[in-house]
N, C-alpha and C positions, 0 to 999 in steps of 0.2 A: 504494500500500500504506500502510495506517494504522499508526502506531506502536502498540505494545502499550499497552493501557489508554486508548485513544482515548475516543470519546464514550460507549461502553459502560462503561468504567471510571469515568469522571467521574460518570455517572448512578448507578452503584452506590455511589460515595463519597458523593454527595449524599443518597441514600436512607439510607445508614448514619448519616450525620450527623443527618439528620432523626429517625431512630429513636432515636438516643442522646439528642438534645435532648428528645424526647417522654418517654423513660424518666427522664432527669434531672429534668425538670419535675415528673413525677408523684411522684418520690421527695421532691423539695423540698416539694411540696404536702402529702404525708403527714407529713413532719417538722414543717412549720408547724402542721398540725392537731394533732398530738400535743403539741408544746410549748405551743401556744396553750391547749389544754385544761388542761394542767398549771398554767399561770399563772392561769387563771380559777379553777380549783379551789382553789389556794393563796390567792388573793385572797378568795374566799368563806369559806374556812376561817378566815383571819385576822380577817375582819369578824365572823364568828359567835363568835369567841373574845373579842371586845371587850365582850360583855355580861356583867354580873355574874351569878353563879350563886346562886340562892336555895334553901336547903334547910331543912327543919324542924330545930329545935334538939333534938328528941327522938331523935337518932341513937343507934344502939347504940354501946357502948364498942368501941374498937378501930378497925380500918380499914374504910372504906366508899368505894365508887367512885360518883361522880355526874358524868354527862356526861364531861368531860375533866379532872375534878378528883378528887384523892384527899384524903380527910379522915381524919385520925387523931384520935380522941377518947379522952382519958384524964381521967375525972372531968368537971370543968367546963372543962377546957383543950382547945382545938382546934388542930390543926396542919393547914394547908391547903397543898397542893402541886399544881402543874400535873401532869397525867397524861401529858404529852408527854415521851417518852424523849429524853434528851440525845444519844443516839447518832444515830438517823436520824428521830426524830419520831414513831415509833409510839406508840400509846396504851397505857400501863402500866395493866392492868386485872385483874391477878391477884396473889394473895398466896400464899406458901407458908411456913408457920411464921411467923417474924419478918421475912420478906423480901417486898418488892414485886418482881414479875417482869415484864419486858417480853416479850410473846409473840413478837416478831419475831426477836430475836437473843439473848435470854436474859440481858440485863443485869439485875443485881440491885441493889436499893436498900434501905436501912433505912427504917423507918417515918418517919424524919425527913427522908428524901430523899437521904441520903448514898450515894454509889456504894460497893457492896460487892464487885461483880464486873463486869467489862467484858463487851462491848466499850465501853460508855459510859465516858467519862472525867470528865464533869461531873455534879454533883449535879442532882437535879430542882429546878425553880424554885419557890421559896416564894411563895405568894400572900398578899396582904393580905386580911384579913377583918374583919368587925365583926358584932356581935350586935344585931339589931333586936328589942328586948324587946317592943315593941308587937305586931309580927307573929309573934313567937316563931320567928324565922328567923336562920340564919347566912347572911350575905351575903358572898360571896367575890368580890373584885375581880379583873378580868382582869390579866394580866401587863402591866407598864409598857412 
């Protein structure tokens, strides 16, 4: 007489372990694929943000949005800000009255980039810019 769980039990245990390894390996593979694509996307995004943005000088007065940059023009004075929200990195691309609005979680900023209402706690990043009079363009440098 065989003890309970003899060869039949050990075969079931081996099959169960094999199945769990297969499931675990599949889940790890999916996680690696997911996080790998996030890293690649972030690396590409950072690389693309390292190029200067060039816009014509004849911008309208007030706020305009260009790629991932916010430009506030008042007369001949320009204020240039990164459009990336300091909360989770969404692109701020809306204005409402005298406020810039993040579409993701509703953070509000002044036209100078100061936080007016959270969840963001840090101001928008100011970007250096220069005027190329020959090309008649505003050249905005990427963040340092």
